[in-house]
PLY file of the C-alpha trace (Angstrom):
ply
format ascii 1.0
element vertex 119
property float x
property float y
property float z
element edge 118
property int vertex1
property int vertex2
end_header
-43.15 -104.91 -10.85
-46.12 -107.31 -9.72
-46.04 -108.97 -13.22
-42.25 -108.94 -13.71
-42.79 -111.09 -10.73
-45.77 -112.82 -12.54
-42.96 -113.34 -14.77
-40.36 -115.27 -13.17
-42.47 -117.45 -11.53
-44.69 -118.91 -13.97
-41.96 -119.30 -16.00
-39.93 -120.86 -13.69
-42.82 -123.49 -13.50
-44.29 -124.08 -16.84
-40.96 -123.61 -19.55
-41.94 -122.59 -22.61
-45.07 -123.69 -22.29
-45.40 -120.10 -19.93
-48.58 -117.67 -20.39
-45.76 -114.24 -20.24
-46.91 -110.92 -19.16
-43.43 -108.88 -21.77
-42.97 -112.25 -24.18
-40.33 -109.58 -25.86
-38.28 -109.28 -22.43
-37.88 -111.98 -20.74
-34.17 -112.58 -20.71
-34.47 -109.24 -19.20
-35.82 -111.58 -16.19
-33.47 -113.25 -13.53
-33.31 -117.74 -12.90
-34.17 -119.39 -10.15
-31.70 -120.83 -8.64
-33.56 -123.86 -8.16
-37.53 -125.19 -8.55
-37.39 -124.24 -4.57
-40.58 -121.98 -3.48
-38.01 -120.42 -1.91
-35.87 -119.63 -4.94
-38.76 -118.07 -7.41
-40.57 -116.22 -5.15
-36.76 -114.81 -4.51
-36.43 -114.51 -7.84
-39.76 -112.76 -9.08
-39.19 -110.69 -6.05
-34.97 -109.49 -7.47
-37.20 -108.93 -10.56
-39.78 -106.03 -9.40
-36.99 -104.21 -7.35
-35.17 -104.50 -11.04
-37.52 -103.06 -13.45
-38.48 -100.55 -10.27
-36.16 -99.21 -10.98
-35.92 -99.54 -14.30
-39.35 -97.11 -14.07
-38.03 -95.06 -12.33
-36.01 -93.69 -14.29
-37.20 -93.72 -17.62
-40.05 -91.68 -15.27
-37.82 -88.46 -14.87
-36.00 -88.10 -18.03
-39.03 -88.12 -19.84
-40.14 -84.59 -18.69
-40.57 -81.98 -21.43
-41.50 -78.45 -20.71
-45.09 -77.99 -21.36
-45.63 -75.29 -23.60
-48.60 -73.46 -24.84
-50.28 -72.62 -27.47
-52.66 -70.65 -28.87
-54.74 -70.06 -31.78
-58.23 -67.98 -31.87
-60.67 -71.22 -33.95
-62.27 -68.91 -34.73
-60.55 -65.67 -36.93
-58.03 -68.66 -38.64
-61.41 -70.43 -40.13
-63.50 -66.71 -39.61
-66.45 -68.42 -37.30
-67.55 -65.11 -37.83
-68.19 -63.77 -40.61
-70.39 -67.74 -41.43
-71.89 -67.52 -38.57
-73.27 -63.86 -40.00
-73.87 -65.02 -42.99
-76.19 -67.64 -41.66
-77.64 -65.83 -39.61
-78.86 -63.34 -42.51
-79.98 -65.75 -44.54
-82.79 -66.53 -41.73
-83.88 -63.44 -42.36
-84.60 -63.77 -46.03
-88.04 -64.74 -46.74
-88.78 -67.70 -48.11
-88.40 -67.92 -52.17
-91.68 -68.17 -53.92
-93.56 -71.73 -54.66
-93.82 -72.14 -58.73
-95.53 -74.90 -59.70
-97.82 -77.53 -58.44
-96.20 -76.77 -55.41
-98.46 -74.06 -55.77
-101.04 -76.14 -55.57
-100.53 -78.74 -52.57
-102.85 -76.09 -49.75
-105.89 -75.66 -52.20
-108.92 -78.72 -51.56
-110.67 -77.74 -54.47
-108.01 -78.68 -57.01
-106.57 -82.62 -54.43
-109.98 -83.26 -54.01
-110.47 -85.47 -57.91
-106.99 -86.56 -57.69
-106.00 -90.01 -57.12
-103.57 -90.72 -55.42
-101.91 -94.26 -56.40
-101.79 -93.04 -59.82
-101.00 -96.51 -62.39
-102.02 -95.02 -66.05
0 1
1 2
2 3
3 4
4 5
5 6
6 7
7 8
8 9
9 10
10 11
11 12
12 13
13 14
14 15
15 16
16 17
17 18
18 19
19 20
20 21
21 22
22 23
23 24
24 25
25 26
26 27
27 28
28 29
29 30
30 31
31 32
32 33
33 34
34 35
35 36
36 37
37 38
38 39
39 40
40 41
41 42
42 43
43 44
44 45
45 46
46 47
47 48
48 49
49 50
50 51
51 52
52 53
53 54
54 55
55 56
56 57
57 58
58 59
59 60
60 61
61 62
62 63
63 64
64 65
65 66
66 67
67 68
68 69
69 70
70 71
71 72
72 73
73 74
74 75
75 76
76 77
77 78
78 79
79 80
80 81
81 82
82 83
83 84
84 85
85 86
86 87
87 88
88 89
89 90
90 91
91 92
92 93
93 94
94 95
95 96
96 97
97 98
98 99
99 100
100 101
101 102
102 103
103 104
104 105
105 106
106 107
107 108
108 109
109 110
110 111
111 112
112 113
113 114
114 115
115 116
116 117
117 118
């Protein structure tokens, strides 16, 4: 409501160069009778009251009944089975190392190996 009153006042003082809060609804704002401060204040108060009634009426008509819907997402996406499968995967022993991976822990094998080989 204060923003609407501001729009009325700034429009009366600056005209078309006014920076408005609600530029799309200028046509709904009351126009002051003159550039007298009292007339501008009166028009601003009228704008605030006019939009208060409109906003209160809109708030009362938009109330919808609350709908509560419960969906078991864990069951819909099969989460219990998925989690059980993950837990089962943790109980499986790791695969055997094949190839060069067997020698990683063997210090004798790595002694003669160059870290940087450009050949």
